[in-house]
N, C-alpha and C positions, 0 to 999 in steps of 0.2 A: 181255766185258771192255771192249768199246767203250762200252757204256752206262755202266759205272763210271767210265771215264776222262772221258767227256763230263760226267757228274755232278760229278766233282771239279773239272773246269775251270770249270764254271758256278758252283760255290761260290766260286771264286777263292781262298779261304782254307779250309784244313781242318786238322785237328789230329792229330798223331802222338804216340801215347803209348808210352813205353818204360820200362824199369826202369833207374834210375840206379845208379851204381857202389856206392852204399850201400844197395842193395836197396829203394829207394823209387820210387814212380811219378813220372814226369816227362812233362809234356805240352808240345808245342811247335806253333806255327803253321807250316804249310808252304804254299807257293803254286805249286809246280811239280810236274807229273806228266806223264809221257809213256808211250807204248807202247814197250817194249823187248822184242822177240822174243815178243810176245803176252802180256807181263806188265806190270803197272803199275810204273813206275820213277820214281825221285826222285833228287835230287842234294843234296850237301852238301859242306862243306869238311873236309879231313882234319885241320885244326887246331881244329875245333869239338868241344865235349864230346859232342854227339850221335853223332859218328863213333866216338869211343872207347867210348861206352856201347853202341852197336849191335855193336861188335866183341866186347864182353864178353857181351852177351846179345842175339842177333839177332831176338828175337820182338817184334813190334809190333802195335799196333792203331791204326787210322786211322778218324777220324770226320769226315764233312762234312755240313753242314746247309744247306738252302735254305728260308729263311723264306717265300718267295713261294709255294711249293708245299707247305710243311709236310712235306717229305720229308728223309730223311737216309740216309746210307750208312755201313755199318761194314765195314771190311776188317781181317782179322787174319791173321797168318802169320809166316813166317820170311823174313828178308831175306838176300840175298847181294850182295856188292859186285862191281863191275866197273870196271876202269880202262881198258877198251878205248877207243881213240881214237875209234872210230865212235860209241860211246855218248856220249862227252863232246862230240863234234861235234854230235850230234843235240840235246843239251841246249842248246847255245849257238844252234843254229838255231831251236829251238822257243821259246826265251825269250832273245832277243838282249840284254836288259837285264843278264843275268848276266855279260856280257863286262866290265862295269864292275868286277866282283869278281874274276873268274877269267882275264880277258884272252883266253886261247885254250884250245883243247882239249888243248894240251900242258902246261897248268898242273899242277904236281905236287900242288896242294892240292884240285883239283876231282876229285870221285869220284861215281860213281853207285851207287845200290843199288836192287834190285828185289825184289818179293815173289815168291819162288820157289815156296813152298808156302803156300797160304792160301785163304781163302774170303771172299766179299763178299756182303752182303745189303743190298738197298734196302728202306727202311721208309717208312711214312707214318703220320700220326696216326690214320688210319682203319683201319690194319691191326692185327691182333692178334699180330703177331710179337714185339713187345717189350713 
C-alpha cells in the first residue's frame, strides 16, 4: 500500500471515476491521498456532488499516470466514509492548504473516504498487463 500512496503523491493529480446519479460515468481530478489504517484515503466536502454520488454508489476506480516513468496505477474498490476527528485532523496535517476550505477538523462539511475493499495494480508501457 505504501508503494501505491507514494505513486499517487508523486502524480500530484490522479483521477477518480464514479457513476453519476443518472447512471453515467463521471471522472474528477483529485490531489489528496493519505494512509488511513492501512488503506488509501481521500477527502471531499459533504456539499459536493461527488459525496452524494459515492453515497448512492460506493464503487470507484482511480487512475494516476507519471509521464516521466511511463507508469500508471489503477485502483478499484468500494469506499466507506468516516467522519472521525482523527481522520479529519490527519487530512489537515497532511495538506494544510485544505484549511482554507475546511478551516478545522470540526468542519461539518469535511469528510474522508477510504477504499475498504479493493485492489491496485501498477502498470508500465513495457508490461503486458494492460
